[in-house]
C-alpha positions, 0 to 999 in steps of 0.5 A: 455486461458481458465486455464490463466482467471481461474488462474488470477481470482483466484489470483485476489481473494486472492490478492483483499481478502488481500488488503481489509482487509488491506483497512478496517484496514486503514479506522478503523484507519483513522476514530480512527485519525479523532475522535482523531483530533477533540477531541484534537482540541476541548479541546484544544480550548474549555479547553485549555487543549489539549491531550497529545502526540495527535500529536505523535499519529497522526503520527503513525496512519498515518503511518498505514493508508498509509502503509495498504491502498496502496496496495488496491489502487494499486489493484484497479489501483486507481493511477494517471498515466500521460500517454501522451505518453502511450495512443498513442501506441498501446494496446499490446504496452501498455499492456507490458509497463504496465506489466514492470512499475508494475514488476519494482515497485514490485521489488522496493517495495520488497527492501523497505519491506526488508529494512524497515523489517531490520530497524524496528528489529534494531530499536526493538534491540535499543529499540528506543520509541516515545519521549512524550508517551515513545510508542515503534516505531519497530512496525510501521516499520513492519506495513510499511514493511507489506503494502509494501509487500502487495504493492509488492503483488498487482502490481506483480498481475497487472503486471500478468494481464497486461501481460496476456492481451498483450499476448491475444491480441498478439495470436488474432493478429497472 
């Protein structure tokens, strides 16, 4: 049991470090986005001169914010859970169902990561750019793919942690 706890603690440190760094990126981009929006609104209503391409930049920044923050929220288990049925089950069953849930979610986001990265390569090969500022679009696909990979990693950690809780409760009962 001691080795199991050490492994989970080490894994928590690594995944926690990765998710904290990506969350810092999200918070920084969100701050820039906030100042851009405030400046754009001020210039639009006071001087009748909005920032050209501000909406386009906000869309790109929103993709970065969501992709880089979602793994951190998953690591903290901060997503909303509706567990009307699950809360009525024994703790061990809850742990095993949570393990299944996290594993399936991790597999789903591994597929999303893979397909988004492939689409990013396709978009790069085609040279797709944004219509107003002519910013290449492919790096944002890769950021979303990276964010999906971090979410996948967070959910794998949560699956291992839930499995460990379920197994430890099972061995205590036996």
